[in-house]
C-alpha positions in Angstrom: 49.1 -16.9 21.0 47.5 -16.8 17.6 45.7 -13.7 16.6 42.4 -14.7 15.1 41.4 -11.1 14.2 42.7 -11.6 10.6 40.1 -14.4 10.2 37.2 -12.2 11.3 34.9 -10.9 8.5 32.2 -8.2 9.1 30.0 -10.3 6.8 29.8 -12.9 9.5 28.1 -10.5 11.9 24.4 -11.4 12.3 21.8 -8.7 11.5 19.2 -8.2 14.2 15.7 -6.7 13.8 12.6 -6.4 15.9 9.7 -8.7 14.9 6.4 -7.1 15.8 4.7 -10.5 15.6 7.0 -12.3 18.1 7.6 -9.1 20.1 11.3 -9.7 20.3 14.5 -8.9 18.6 15.6 -11.7 16.3 18.4 -12.6 14.0 17.3 -11.9 10.5 17.2 -14.8 8.1 18.0 -14.3 4.4 18.7 -10.6 4.9 19.1 -8.4 1.9 20.0 -4.7 1.4 17.3 -2.4 0.2 16.8 1.3 0.0 13.8 3.6 0.3 12.8 6.0 -2.5 14.6 8.7 -0.5 17.7 6.6 -0.6 17.6 5.6 3.1 19.3 2.1 3.6 17.4 -0.7 5.2 17.4 -4.5 5.5 14.6 -6.8 4.6 14.5 -10.5 5.7 12.5 -13.1 7.5 11.9 -13.9 11.2 13.3 -17.4 12.0 10.5 -18.1 14.5 7.3 -17.0 12.8 8.5 -16.8 9.2 7.2 -13.3 8.7 8.9 -10.5 6.9 11.0 -8.1 9.1 12.5 -4.8 8.3 15.3 -2.8 9.9 16.2 0.7 8.9 19.8 1.7 8.7 23.0 0.8 6.9 24.8 -2.6 7.4 27.7 -4.4 5.8 25.3 -5.7 3.2 25.0 -2.2 1.7 28.7 -2.1 1.1 28.5 -4.9 -1.4 26.8 -2.8 -4.1 26.0 0.7 -5.1 22.8 2.3 -4.0 20.2 2.0 -6.7 18.2 5.1 -7.7 14.5 5.4 -6.8 14.0 1.9 -5.4 11.5 1.4 -2.6 12.4 -0.7 0.4 9.4 -3.0 -0.2 8.3 -3.0 -3.7 6.4 -6.2 -3.1 4.3 -4.3 -0.6 3.5 -1.4 -3.0 0.8 -2.3 -5.5 -0.5 -0.5 -8.6 -3.4 1.7 -7.7 -6.9 0.2 -7.8 -10.2 0.9 -6.0 -9.7 -1.9 -3.5 -6.2 -0.8 -2.5 -5.6 0.0 1.2 -3.6 3.2 1.9 -1.2 2.7 4.8 -0.5 6.1 6.5 2.4 6.2 8.9 5.2 8.5 10.2 8.7 8.1 8.9 9.9 6.9 12.3 7.5 3.9 12.1 8.5 2.9 8.6 10.0 -0.5 9.5 6.8 -1.5 11.4 4.6 -0.1 8.6 6.5 -2.1 6.1 5.8 -5.3 8.1 2.1 -4.5 8.3 2.0 -3.7 4.6 3.8 -6.9 3.6 1.4 -9.0 5.8 -1.6 -7.3 4.2 -0.3 -8.2 0.8 0.2 -11.8 1.8 -3.5 -11.7 3.1 -4.5 -10.7 -0.4 -5.0 -7.0 0.2 -3.3 -4.6 -2.1 -1.6 -1.7 -0.3 0.0 1.6 -1.0 2.6 2.9 1.5 2.4 6.5 2.4 5.1 9.1 1.5 5.2 12.7 2.3 4.9 13.6 -1.4 1.5 11.8 -1.5 -0.3 14.8 0.1 0.7 17.4 -2.5 1.4 16.1 -6.0 1.8 18.4 -9.0 -0.1 21.1 -7.2 -3.0 18.8 -6.3 -3.8 15.5 -4.5 -1.7 12.4 -5.1 -3.6 9.7 -7.0 -3.1 7.2 -4.2 -5.2 9.3 -1.9 -7.9 9.6 -4.5 -7.9 6.0 -5.8 -7.5 4.0 -2.6 -10.8 3.1 -1.0 -9.7 2.5 2.6 -6.9 3.5 5.0 -4.8 1.9 7.7 -3.7 4.6 10.0 -0.6 3.5 11.9 -1.1 5.2 15.2 2.0 6.3 17.2 3.3 9.5 18.9 5.2 10.2 15.7 2.2 9.8 13.5 0.3 12.4 15.6 3.0 14.9 14.9 3.5 14.2 11.2 1.7 16.8 9.1 1.6 14.7 6.0 0.0 11.8 7.8 -2.6 14.2 9.3 -3.4 15.6 5.9 -3.8 12.1 4.5 -6.3 10.9 7.1 -8.2 14.2 6.9 -8.5 13.8 3.2 -10.0 10.3 3.7 -12.3 11.5 6.4 -13.6 14.3 4.2 -14.4 11.9 1.4 -16.2 9.5 3.8 -13.7 6.7 3.1 -13.3 4.0 5.9 -10.3 4.3 8.2 -9.0 1.6 10.5 -6.3 2.2 13.1 -3.3 0.0 13.7 -2.2 1.1 17.2 1.5 0.9 17.9 1.6 2.8 21.1 -0.7 3.7 24.0 -1.9 7.1 22.6 -5.3 8.3 21.7 -6.2 8.8 18.0 -7.2 12.2 16.7 -10.7 13.2 17.8 -12.3 13.2 14.3 -11.4 9.5 13.8 -11.8 8.3 17.4 -14.7 6.1 16.4 -12.8 4.3 13.7 -12.1 0.6 14.4 -8.9 0.3 16.4 -6.7 -2.7 16.7 -4.0 -2.9 19.4 -0.8 -4.2 17.8 1.1 -3.5 21.0 -0.2 -6.5 23.0 -1.0 -9.1 20.3 0.2 -8.5 16.8 -1.3 -11.7 15.3 -4.8 -11.2 16.9 -4.9 -7.5 16.0 -3.8 -8.2 12.4 -6.5 -10.9 11.9 -9.2 -8.6 13.2 -8.0 -5.7 11.0 -8.0 -7.9 7.9 -11.6 -8.8 8.7 -12.5 -5.1 9.0 -10.8 -4.3 5.7 -12.5 -7.2 3.8 -15.5 -6.3 1.7 
């Protein structure tokens, strides 16, 4: 009996990720290795069903093909230069893959975005320019976001300045009481419908 193990290559393994639009795990098309600014490996690619961008955190065989670059964000196309019409996307680290998808879709819809980092809250002893310059916020609501101190500090800053906040709900949890009246869009049940409604709310 012929042993076919020698013909097996790890590169042939498909890479799977969860598409929040299709609400199912899919095989990533055109996957490529990326790294967050903190050096965490991830994969960015496309969903074969809806064509949307998908992200998966964690190392894969793709990351073995090259050295980790320094200070490269996982989705540089989703991070724009600061401007007054930029939307600040606040999210917990555990929700990064889903937040990246939302940010990428917002960019495709013509809305500039800035993706939250813990260092955004305290910067050179003051407030990060992203918090000051961005005119609106997308608060990615999840259990993790409710526990993340940097996320809480970010939305409290926006609230104190009277800047509009919209909520992208990823889990059946209640938002913090001070922003409970903010427009809320349920991404759990219908991503596409919730996204369309949120874009309308973010439009001038």
